[in-house]
C-alpha positions, 0 to 999 in steps of 0.5 A, spaced: 500 500 500 502 506 498 496 511 498 492 514 503 486 511 500 489 504 500 491 504 507 484 507 509 480 502 505 485 496 509 483 499 516 476 499 514 476 492 511 479 489 518 476 494 522 482 497 525 481 504 523 478 510 526 473 515 523 479 520 524 484 516 519 483 521 514 486 526 518 492 522 520 494 517 514 496 522 509 501 525 514 504 518 514 504 517 507 508 523 506 513 520 510 514 514 506 521 513 502 520 512 495 521 504 495 517 503 501 510 500 501 506 499 507 505 492 509 500 494 515 496 500 518 491 501 524 489 507 528 489 507 536 489 512 541 496 514 544 494 514 551 501 515 555 508 518 556 513 515 550 510 518 544 510 526 544 503 527 543 496 524 545 490 522 542 488 518 535 494 516 531 495 512 525 501 507 525 504 505 518 508 499 518 513 498 513 519 493 512 524 498 514 520 502 519 514 504 524 511 510 522 507 514 527 502 520 524 498 525 528 495 530 523 491 536 524 490 536 532 484 541 532 484 542 540 491 544 540 494 551 538 497 552 532 494 546 529 500 541 530 502 536 526 507 530 527 510 524 524 515 520 528 519 514 525 522 508 528 527 503 525 525 496 527 531 495 530 530 501 535 523 498 538 525 493 544 519 489 543 511 489 543 506 486 548 499 487 550 494 487 556 487 486 556 482 491 558 475 491 560 472 496 554 479 496 550 485 493 550 492 496 550 498 495 545 505 497 548 511 498 544 517 499 547 521 504 544 528 507 546 526 512 551 520 509 554 514 505 552 508 508 548 501 505 549 496 505 544 488 503 546 485 499 541 478 496 540 478 489 542 476 485 536 483 488 532 488 487 538 490 480 536 491 482 529 495 488 530 499 485 536 501 479 531 502 483 525 507 488 529 511 482 532 511 479 525 513 485 521 518 487 526 521 480 526 522 479 519 525 486 519 530 484 524 532 477 521 533 481 514 
């Protein structure tokens, strides 16, 4: 996948997106390298220290990197936008915790853990995809 439309369609098909995806996915697409393809993508609520801002983010997984994008944050001054890019060798691990209403995916980054709240039906798909893509990148 390389276009915003393809990525949003993928999220909708697998029920791992957000109605806010069109605000965030284009920013992540802009961060793609010319030869990079998105292998998996989802939206989740960034809900902890670790990544700089909180709220809904789009997560784009490529063979080389994890791209985290949040665009058009209307409730903050200056209409802030942000993209963070992590090579897979900088991700220490990925885990998840079950919750009552939502589950939490935990991505262990060099400066701390980023937690992402996701809807229960998509948790295992997201968790397994993150781990598989990361493992393939580290073993390449």
